[in-house]
N, C-alpha and C positions, 0 to 999 in steps of 0.2 A: 543761796544765803537765806538763813532763817531769821525773821524778825519776830521777836516775842511780843505778845500782848501784855498789857498792864497786869492782867490777872496772872499770867504765867510768870512774869517777873516778881510779882508779889509772893506767889507760892514758892518760887525759888529762893527768894530772900528770907522768907519765913523759915523754910527748911534749913537754910544755912545758919540762921541765928540759933535755931533749936539745936542743931548738931554741935555748934561751937560752945553754946552755953550749958547744955544739958547732957550731951553725950561725951564730949571731949574730956571733962574733968575726971571721969571714971573709966574711960575706955581701956587704959593700960591695966587697971586692976581687974576689970571684967574679962579681958582677954587672958590674963594670967590665970584666973580662976575658972575659966570656961563658963561664964555666967551670963544668962539671959535675964535681964531685969524687966519684968512685966510692966512695972510702973512707968518705965520710959516709953514702952510701946503704947501704953494707955494715954500718955501725953500726946503722942502722935495722933491718936484718934480724936482727942479733944481739939487739937489744932486743925483737924479736917484733912490730914494727909491720907488717911486710910479710905476716905470716901471721894477722893478727887474725881475719879473717872466713873462714878456710879450715879444713877438718877436721883434727883432730890426727893422724889416720892418714896424712895427706898432708903433714905438716910444718907445719901451722898450729897455732893455739892455740885454735880453736873458739870465739872470742869473738863479740860482737854487732856488727852493722853500725853501730849508733849509736856504739859505742866506736871503730870505725875512722874515722867521720866526725869525732869529737872529736879524734882524733889528727891528721887532715888539717887541721883548723882551726888547731891549735896550731903545726904546721909552717909553714903559710901565714902565720901571724901574724908570723913572723920571716923566712921565705924562701919567697916564692911560687913561685919556679922549682923548688925542690926539691919543694914540694908538688905542682906540676904533674907532675913526673917520677914521684913516688910514686903519684899518682892515676891517671895514664895507664897505669902498669904494673899497678896493683892493680885499679882499677875497670873498665878496658877490657881489658887483656891477660889477666891471671891469672883474673879472674872469668869471662871468656868461656870460657876453657879449662875451668874447673871446672864451669860451667853446662852445657857441651855436649860435653865430652870423654869418651872411654872410660876405664875403669879403668886401662888400660895407658898411655894418654896422661897421665892424672893422675899415675901413678907415675913415668913417665919425665921429664915436663916440669914437672908441678905441684909436686912436692916441693922441688926446688931454687929454684923461684920463690917458693913460700910461705916458705921459710927465708931469702929475701933473698940467696941465693948467686948467683942470676941475676936479670937485669932483663928485663922484657917491653916490647914495643912493639905498637901496634895500627895496622895499615897499611890504611886505607880510602881516604883522600883522594887524588885525582889532579888534575892540572892542569885537566882538563875535567869533573871530578866532585867538586865541593865540596858545596854545598847539595844539588845533584842527584846524590846519592851512588849512585843506581842507574845512572848513565851511565858505568859502568866501561869501560875499554879494555884493562886487563890481562887476559890470556887464559891459561888452564891447560888443556892438551890431554892427555887420557889416552893414555899410551904404555906398554902392558904393565902393569907393577906400579908405575909412576911417572906423575905428572903433569908435563908440561913447561910451565913458567911463563915468560911473556914480558910485559914492560910496565914500568911505573914508578909510584911513589907520591911524593907531595909533602907537605911540612909534617908530617913524622912525628916526634912527640915521642919522645925517648930514642935514636932513630936508631942510630948506630954504637956507642953505649954498651950497647945491649941485646944479649942472646944468643938470645932467643926472640921470634918475631914471629907475630902473628895477621894473616894476609894474605888479603884478599878479591880474588877474580878470577873472570872469566867462564869457566864450563865449557860453557855453551850460549849463545853470543853472540846467537842469534836470539830467545832468550826474555827478553832485557833483564834487569831486576832479578830475575826469577824464575830466571835462569840463573847467578846469582852463588853461588859456593861458598867456604867458609872453609877455610884451611889453616894448619898449624903449620909455620913455616920456621925453621931453625936458622942462626945466624950462621956464616959460613965455608963455606956450601954453594957449590959451584962455580957461577959465573955471577951470583952475588948480590953487588952492589957498592953503594957509596954515592955520591951526587951532592953538590951544593953544600950548605954549611952556611948556614942563614939568619942574617942579621944583624938580630936582632929588636929591637923597641922595648922590650919587657918580658919578664918571666919568663926572664931571660937566664942564670940559673944552671941551666937545663935546656937540652939541645941539641935542635935541630930541623933535619932534613936530608931530602934526597930519597933514595929507595931505587930501585935499578935492577935489573931482572931480565932476563937474557939466557940462554935455554935452561936455566933452573934446574930441576933434577929433584927433585921432592918425592915421597917414598914414599907410596903409597896409604894406608898406615896413619897418615899424618900429615894426612889430610883430617879436618876438624873438623865433625862432623855429616854429614848427607846432602848429596848434590849438589843444587844449586838452593836450599838453605836458608840460604845465606850472608847474604843481605840481611836476613832476619829476625834472624839471629844478631847481626849488626852493630847493628841498631836496638835490640835488647835490651841490648847492651853499652853503647850510648850512653845509654840510660835510666839505668843505674846510674852512669855517668860524670858525668851532670848533677847528681846528688846530691853527688858529690865536688867538683864545681865550686862548688856552693852553699857547701860548707864552706870552700873556698879564698877565696871572696868574703867570708865572715864573718871569716876570719882577717886578711885585708888591711884590711878596714874597721875591725876592732878595733884594729889597730896604728896606723892613721891617727888614730882617735879618741883613743887613749891619748896620742899625741904632741901633738895639737892641744889637748886639755884641759889637759895639764901646761903647755904653752907659754902658753896664755891666762891662766893664773894667775901666771906668772912675768913675762911681758911687761908693762911699764908704759908708758902714754901719758897725758899730762896728769896725771901723779902718781898714777895708779891702775891696778890690773891691768885689762887689756882684757876679762877675763872678766865684769866687772860690766856691760858694755854688752849690751843685748838683741840687738844685731846679731851678737854673738859667741855668747852663751848660747843663742840660738834655733837657731843652726847646730848647736851641740853637741846640743841636744835633738832636733832632727830626725834627725841622723845616728844617735844612740843608739836612737831609736824605730824607725827603719827597719831598723837592724841587728838589733834584737830580733825584728822581724817576719820577717826573712830567716832567722834562726836557727830560729824555730818552723816555718817552711815546710820547711827542710832536715831538721830532726829528724822531722817528720811523714812526709816522703817516705822517710827511712831506716827509720822504724818500719813503714811499709806494706810496704817491700821485705822486711824481716826477717820479717814475719808472713806472707809469701807472698801478699799481697793485691795487686790491680792498683795500680801506682804510676806508670805512664807519664805521666799528666796531672800528677800531683803533682810528679814530677821536672822536667817542663817548666816548671811554675809556679815551682818552686824556682830553676831556672837563670835564668829570665826576670826575676823580681823581684830576686834576689840580685845578678845582674850589673849591672842598672841601679842598684841600691842602692850597690854598691861604687864604681862610676864617679862617682856623685854624691858619695859620702862622701869619696873621695880628693880630689875637686875642692874641696869645701867646707872640708875640713880644711886643705888647702894654702892656701886663701884666708885662713884665720885667721893664718897665718904672714906674709902679705904677701910682699914681695920676696925675703926670705931663704928662703922655702919653695920658690922656683923654682930654687934652687941645689942642685946635686948634693952639696953638703956635708952636707945634711940628708936624712933618709930619705923625706921627703914626695914628692920627685920620683920616687923608685923606686916608691913605692906607687901614684902616679898612672900611671906607665908599666905597672906590673904589672896594674892593674885592667882596662884596656881589653880585653885578650884574652878576658876572661870573657864578653864580649858576642858573641864571634866563634867560638871553637873549640867543638867538640862540638855544633854546631848554633847558628846565629846567633840573636839575639833575635827576629828576624823569623820564623825557623822555629819557635821556641818558641811564638810567638803563634798560628801555624798549628796546632800540635799541640794547644794548650789550646783554641782556638776550635773546632776540628773535634771534639775530644772532648766538649766541653760541648754543642755543638749536636746531636751524635749522640744525646743523651739526651732530646731534645724531639721 
């Protein structure tokens, strides 16, 4: 059982109020228009959400990882796309910078990111390097005091809305995954442009685009970690990101459950609320039970990470179970509504669309089974 501190509860309640008062009024419109509104993210920075897990000396609030996860869930409960943008920036981009950056890099890039003055993106995926993320084609060649970067990335969350990018590229193409290096790239660098914007099924209030690099010069001091350590850096970032996705899943599922439970008590058939039928109440029971299990997995993974203990398998378990849970929850809750649930006039269709991506990004469910299975079997 997890007992939250006063600070954690305060952050959760603050995120809930922000989501309900600032995100909820426009989420339908923003989803329809596939619009990321930067001013809403900026408000999250001013409220301290973007700096929860980062040190005070670098612009953060020095809070707990569990507090951050609670904030993620509350944001996702109202706006899964904004939660995706928040998590991609914080769990993948900014955390990777703070985990592996030099004091100078944290000072220059970390402070404005932790304060929410700038947004981060994590650029790993390529058209031929999705699940096989070691099959990178982007290349960075050392030329004096700069690396010259050429290549492209695809399906990058935050895309042209971000200002700071963690980019993975080969510095030793012959070494494969061991030749991948991480870099910090700033928006506006010559030769760095954006490709097509994805027309997505869900999480439409965040933006996803391709990144293009043509003779982009990155200063040596913007290399993140040592040469050849980029793949490991990326995998560590994804471990943390998967906990954030667990929180997103719980938020979406809770929203779907809230709507379905209320509707089942209001909707009458044959003169009685449909909630009295076991066919309905059993769906509610299963969704609520699996949601609670997903929460506990998510909280455990967050607690392990915060304690500095191994959490890779726990993070994979979290994402695997939580993503399968939310897809089922969205489907079952929509079913309770019947035909009207299929209409975009109600939020159920959006929950259903938003849920699916959680089984795909930051490592598919199949990859999570590989991570969990391999980790468990290694102990025997």
